[in-house]
Structure formats: structure tokens, C-alpha cells
C-alpha positions in Angstrom: 138.1 72.1 60.7 136.6 69.0 60.0 138.1 67.0 62.9 136.2 69.5 65.5 132.7 68.5 63.8 132.5 65.7 66.2 129.9 65.7 69.0 131.8 65.2 72.4 129.1 63.1 73.6 128.3 61.4 70.6 131.4 61.5 68.1 130.1 57.9 66.9 128.2 59.1 63.7 131.1 61.3 62.9 133.7 58.1 63.1 131.5 56.2 61.1 131.5 59.0 58.2 135.0 59.2 58.3 135.6 55.2 58.1 133.4 55.3 55.0 134.7 58.7 53.2 138.4 59.4 54.6 139.6 56.3 56.6 142.9 58.2 56.5 142.5 61.9 56.7 145.0 64.6 57.1 143.8 67.6 59.2 145.2 70.5 57.0 144.9 72.9 60.1 147.0 71.0 62.5 148.9 68.8 60.0 147.6 65.6 62.2 147.1 62.5 60.0 143.9 60.6 61.5 143.2 57.1 61.1 139.6 55.7 61.7 139.4 51.9 60.5 140.2 49.2 63.2 142.9 47.2 61.0 144.7 50.5 60.4 144.4 51.7 64.0 145.6 48.3 65.1 149.0 48.7 63.0 149.5 52.3 63.9 149.4 51.3 67.6 151.1 48.0 67.6 154.1 48.4 65.1 156.6 50.3 66.6 159.0 49.7 64.0 156.7 52.0 61.7 155.2 54.3 64.1 157.1 55.8 67.1 155.5 56.5 70.5 158.0 59.2 70.8 155.3 61.7 70.1 155.9 63.8 72.8 159.3 65.3 71.7 157.3 65.9 68.3 155.4 68.4 70.4 157.9 69.5 72.9 161.4 68.9 71.6 163.0 69.9 74.8 161.3 66.8 76.5 160.0 66.5 80.1 158.6 63.6 82.5 155.8 62.7 80.2 158.3 62.5 77.1 160.3 60.4 79.1 157.6 58.1 80.4 157.1 54.5 78.9 154.2 55.7 77.2 156.4 58.0 75.0 159.1 55.6 74.4 160.3 53.0 72.0 162.3 49.7 72.7 164.9 48.7 73.7 164.6 51.6 76.6 160.9 51.2 76.7 161.5 47.4 77.3 163.8 48.0 80.0 161.3 50.6 81.9 158.3 48.4 81.2 160.2 45.5 83.0 160.8 47.6 85.7 157.2 49.3 86.4 155.4 46.1 85.5 156.1 44.6 88.9 153.6 46.9 90.5 150.7 45.6 88.2 151.1 41.6 88.1 147.9 39.7 88.9 149.1 39.1 92.4 150.0 42.8 93.1 146.5 44.1 91.6 144.7 41.2 93.4 145.8 42.2 96.7 144.0 45.4 96.0 140.5 44.1 96.1 139.8 44.6 99.6 141.0 48.0 99.8 138.9 48.9 96.7 136.0 47.6 97.9 136.3 49.6 101.5 136.7 52.7 99.4 133.8 52.1 97.3 131.6 51.5 100.4 133.0 54.4 102.4 132.1 56.8 99.3 128.5 55.5 99.0 128.0 55.5 102.7 126.9 59.2 102.8 124.3 58.5 100.1 121.1 56.9 100.8 117.7 57.7 98.6 117.6 60.4 96.4 119.9 61.8 93.8 123.6 62.9 93.7 126.3 63.7 91.0 128.0 60.1 90.9 130.9 61.4 89.0 131.7 64.1 91.8 131.0 61.6 94.8 131.7 58.1 93.5 133.8 57.5 90.1 135.9 60.5 90.5 137.3 60.1 93.8 137.4 56.1 93.8 140.5 55.6 91.3 142.4 58.9 92.7 141.7 57.2 96.4 143.1 54.0 94.9 146.1 55.5 93.1 147.1 57.5 96.2 146.9 54.4 98.6 149.0 52.5 96.0 151.7 55.6 95.9 151.6 56.2 99.5 150.4 59.8 99.1 147.7 61.8 101.3 144.4 61.2 100.1 143.7 64.9 101.3 145.4 65.8 98.1 142.8 64.2 96.0 141.2 67.6 94.6 144.8 68.4 93.5 145.2 65.2 91.7 142.1 65.3 90.0 142.8 69.2 88.8 145.9 68.1 87.4 144.9 65.1 85.4 141.9 66.9 84.0 144.4 69.5 82.6 146.3 67.0 81.0 143.7 65.4 78.9 141.7 68.5 78.7 141.6 69.9 75.0 140.4 73.4 75.8 142.6 76.6 75.2 142.7 77.1 79.0 144.0 73.7 79.5 147.0 74.3 77.3 147.6 77.7 78.7 147.7 76.4 82.2 149.7 73.3 81.2 153.2 74.4 82.1 152.2 75.5 85.4 150.5 72.4 86.1 153.4 70.4 85.1 155.6 72.2 87.4 153.4 71.4 90.4 153.4 68.0 89.6 157.1 67.7 89.2 157.8 69.5 92.4 155.1 67.4 94.2 156.3 64.0 93.2 160.1 65.1 93.7 159.6 65.8 97.1 157.8 62.6 97.7 160.9 60.9 96.1 163.2 62.9 98.3 161.2 61.5 101.6 161.2 57.8 100.3 164.9 58.0 99.7 165.3 59.2 103.2 162.1 57.0 105.0 161.4 54.1 102.5 157.8 52.8 102.8 155.9 49.8 101.5 154.5 51.9 98.7 154.8 52.1 95.0 157.0 55.4 95.2 159.8 53.5 97.5 159.2 50.5 95.0 159.8 52.4 91.7 162.8 54.2 93.0 164.3 51.3 94.3 163.6 48.8 91.5 166.2 47.9 88.8 166.5 45.4 86.0 170.2 44.4 85.1 171.5 46.9 87.5 169.7 49.7 85.6 167.4 52.0 87.8 164.9 54.7 86.5 166.3 58.0 86.1 164.5 60.6 88.0 163.1 62.2 85.1 161.6 58.7 84.0 160.1 58.0 87.4 158.5 61.4 87.9 157.0 60.7 84.3 155.7 57.4 85.4 154.2 58.7 88.4 152.7 61.4 86.5 151.1 59.0 83.9 149.9 56.7 86.7 148.0 59.8 88.1 146.5 60.7 85.1 145.9 57.5 83.0 144.7 55.8 86.3 142.5 58.4 87.2 140.9 59.5 83.8 140.5 55.8 82.5 138.7 54.3 85.5 136.4 57.2 86.2 135.3 57.2 82.6 135.1 53.6 82.6 132.5 53.5 85.6 130.6 56.8 84.4 130.3 55.6 80.9 129.1 51.8 82.1 126.0 53.8 84.0 125.4 55.6 80.7 125.3 52.8 78.8 123.3 50.5 81.0 120.7 53.5 81.6 120.3 53.5 77.5 119.8 50.1 77.3 116.7 49.2 79.4 116.9 45.9 81.0 120.6 45.6 81.1 121.0 46.7 84.7 118.2 44.1 85.7 120.2 41.3 83.8 123.5 42.2 85.4 121.8 42.5 89.0 120.3 38.9 88.6 123.6 37.6 87.7 126.8 39.6 88.9 128.9 37.4 86.9 127.9 39.3 83.9 129.6 42.3 84.8 133.2 41.5 83.8 131.5 40.8 80.2 129.5 44.1 80.5 132.6 46.0 81.5 134.4 44.7 78.1 131.5 45.9 76.2 131.6 49.2 77.7 135.2 49.7 76.8 134.3 48.9 73.2 131.2 50.8 72.9 132.2 54.2 74.9 136.2 53.7 74.9 137.6 55.7 77.9 140.4 56.8 75.7 139.5 57.8 72.3 142.7 58.5 70.4 146.3 58.8 71.1 149.6 59.9 69.2 152.1 58.3 67.2 155.0 59.4 64.8 155.7 57.7 61.2 159.2 56.8 61.1 159.6 56.5 57.1 157.5 57.3 54.4 154.7 54.5 54.3 151.2 53.9 53.0 147.9 53.3 55.1 145.1 52.2 53.3 146.2 53.2 50.0 147.3 56.7 51.2 150.8 57.6 51.1 151.7 59.1 54.8 155.4 61.1 54.8 157.9 60.3 57.6 157.8 62.6 60.5 153.9 62.8 60.2 152.0 62.8 63.4 149.5 59.9 63.6 146.2 60.0 65.6 145.0 56.6 65.5 141.1 56.8 66.7 140.7 54.0 69.2 137.1 55.0 69.8 136.2 54.4 66.1 138.2 51.4 65.7 135.9 49.9 68.4 132.8 50.6 66.5 134.1 49.5 63.1 131.4 47.5 61.5 133.7 45.1 59.4 134.9 43.7 62.9 131.9 44.2 65.1 128.7 43.0 63.8 125.9 45.7 64.6 128.7 47.7 66.1 126.5 50.7 67.1 124.1 48.3 69.4 125.3 47.8 73.1 125.5 44.0 73.8 126.8 42.7 76.8 126.5 39.3 75.6 128.5 40.0 72.4 130.2 36.7 71.7 133.6 38.0 70.2 135.0 41.3 71.5 138.0 42.3 70.2 138.3 45.7 71.3 141.6 47.6 71.5 140.4 50.3 74.4 143.6 49.4 76.2 145.7 49.6 73.2 147.6 47.0 71.4 151.2 45.6 71.5 154.0 46.6 73.5 152.4 49.8 74.7 149.2 47.7 76.0 148.1 49.7 79.1 149.9 48.1 82.4 146.9 49.3 84.4 144.0 47.4 82.5 143.8 44.6 85.3 143.6 47.4 87.9 140.9 49.4 86.2 139.1 46.4 85.3 138.9 45.3 89.0 137.9 49.0 90.0 135.1 48.9 87.4 133.9 45.4 88.8 133.9 46.2 92.4 132.4 49.8 91.8 129.4 48.3 90.0 129.0 45.2 92.7 128.9 47.8 95.4 126.4 50.1 93.7 124.2 47.0 92.7 124.4 45.8 96.3 123.6 49.0 98.0 120.7 50.4 95.7 117.8 48.5 94.3 117.3 51.3 91.7 119.8 53.3 89.9 118.7 55.7 86.8 119.9 58.9 85.1 118.2 62.0 85.9 117.6 62.9 82.6 116.3 66.7 84.0 120.1 67.4 84.9 122.5 67.9 82.4 124.8 65.0 81.2 128.1 66.9 80.8 130.9 65.4 78.8 134.7 65.7 79.2 136.2 68.4 77.1 138.6 66.3 75.3 139.0 64.4 72.0 141.6 62.3 73.7 139.4 60.8 76.5 135.4 60.1 76.4 133.8 60.8 79.7 131.5 62.8 82.1 132.0 65.6 84.1 128.5 65.4 85.6 126.1 62.5 85.7 123.2 62.8 88.0 121.8 59.7 89.2 118.6 58.7 91.1 119.0 56.0 93.6 116.7 54.2 96.1 
């Protein structure tokens, strides 16, 4: 299948070839309509009247928690649910997390001095899971369980698909138990806040609440882990960048934006064409499952000059790494804050951080997200 010719660690030449030769491409094996150019991807992501987000039911007509989560809903239900859950991600709510995030970062690095270690396993992976566990009010001891669940949901291997029903059952049972406990004994945490929140007298249903918690676990975990790991890879590949940031930590937010563009943590997502339509001169029939490639859009040369160069001083960075329109990622401010604090803490603790090129750099086995399973760094 032409789609699978992409290299998981370096899919960008494939994206470029597709933008040039087949910007709107129907994969005959799976019947998916792939979209590669920036303006087309942006249109598919943002125009909910043309492209529905209810793609979950296209794959699973019976529905389920993920199918009923806000990522898989259209207005007006999406609007109401987003208004309910967005309260947990206001600038004030996110800002209040900064001391806790900094403490988590410092604790994770406290066991490492000079030497080398797998920074994904020891730092970039446990950080967001611990933050999410703190927000939800659930035991950090379950961290490995959370990671296993989220890896399965975003993974693209046959074993992931085979295990998915059992993983979903585990997640549902786990969060259902947490919800029952909070109904009996409310706490100052996100689970309690979500099950009690309402807009115009309307609460989330149990299925919608479960969908939100599962979505938060998966999206919050994978996106932030990959953002931090991808940052280190980008900095290491571009000599001088780390020193530039070290000398002026005020550059970190701008550097994070360029990482989001250059190695977008989310590479693709799904939509469904509501009616017969046309994209870039190609006719797309109603009911078609669309794959807008965010990772390709953010390398589009017509939008980003010298798109294949990593430049933390890029003057205009209109990346769409967090999506576009009504489904723009609710957790974007939190991911940016975690990334900023994680990088600041690393730079404060170590004088030198380099990737050990004698150790394997293992990519995530997924076409949905871009990140690393293993990344060994040398520090001093």
C-alpha cells in the first residue's frame, strides 16, 4: 500500500512527494481518502459542516466511550460538552498546575546525575502521566497501566488492534469505578468536577464522561511525551540550538512551536465527508473517511519557507499541530506548559545533553502520532 511506504522516523520525504504528485489520494486497500496540503488539511479539520468528526461510528457503528467523546462529536452536542469540560483547561486552571509540574520534573530527574539513560522511559513518558493522574485524582502507582493503555489506542500494529477490545474494557471498568467512588466521596479533582459539571442543566452522560477521561489519558499522555522527546531530537540534530536556548530560556516557547510544526506529535486524524464534495479538484463521495495529514500540512512549502529546516526563530509559524476550528485541542495550553517546564528543568540540571547515537532511536509504531519509544541521552 502506498500509504505504508512512509518511514515512521522520517515520513517527511513521503509527505513531500504526496503533496506534489497526489495531494488528495484514495488508498485502494483501505478506502481512505488522504489529504496532504496545508489549506486542504485545514479545511477538512475546521469545516464541520462538510466533514464530520463522528468518524468513530464509521469504524464502530455500535459506538462506545471514544465514539461519544468530544473529539468524535459535531455541534450542537460537541459545543455543549466542550463548554462543560473546558472549565478544567482555563488559563487560570492550567497556570495553577505549574508548581506541581515543576516538582514532578525535578523528582523524575533527581535519580540521574552524570551518565546516560533512556529519557523517554525515565522522564518524558512518566511526566505527563503523572500530571494527568494528579489532575484526575487517581493513583500515580497506576502509571504503567495508563501508559500501556494509551500506547495501545494510538498504536498501529496488528497486536494493538487485537488487544484493543480488552484494553477498552479495562479502561471502562477502571474509570467507572473511579466515578462511583467520587459520587460517594467527592474530592477536589477533575473526575469529581466533570461528573458534577453542567451547562443549562445538562450533565455529561456516563458514556460521555468515560470518553472524556479516556481521551484525556491518551491524548494528554502521548502528545506531551512526544512533544518533549521530539524537542530533544530536533535540538540535537541542529547544533547550536541547545546552547542558544540555554543562554536565553525565553526562547523555549518559540522553540516548542517550531517542534510542534517540524515534528508534529499528532500526524493524522480522521473525518467523514458529509456530502459529495471536491478537494483540490478531486471529487470525494459522501461517506468517505478522510485522513488529513497534519504532519504533512506543517511541512507545506507554500506556507512555511524552507519548511524542511528547523528554525526556532521562524517569524511566522501558523502550524496546525493542535488541530483547527471547534476541535482545537483543549489541552494545548497544558501541553505547552509541560513542555516548557520539562525543558527548563533539563537545562537547569545538566550542562550537557546529547543523544547517544550508539543506542537505537526507536519510533512509535503508529501513523497517527509521531514520537519515540526509546531515546538514550548522555548528560553531565
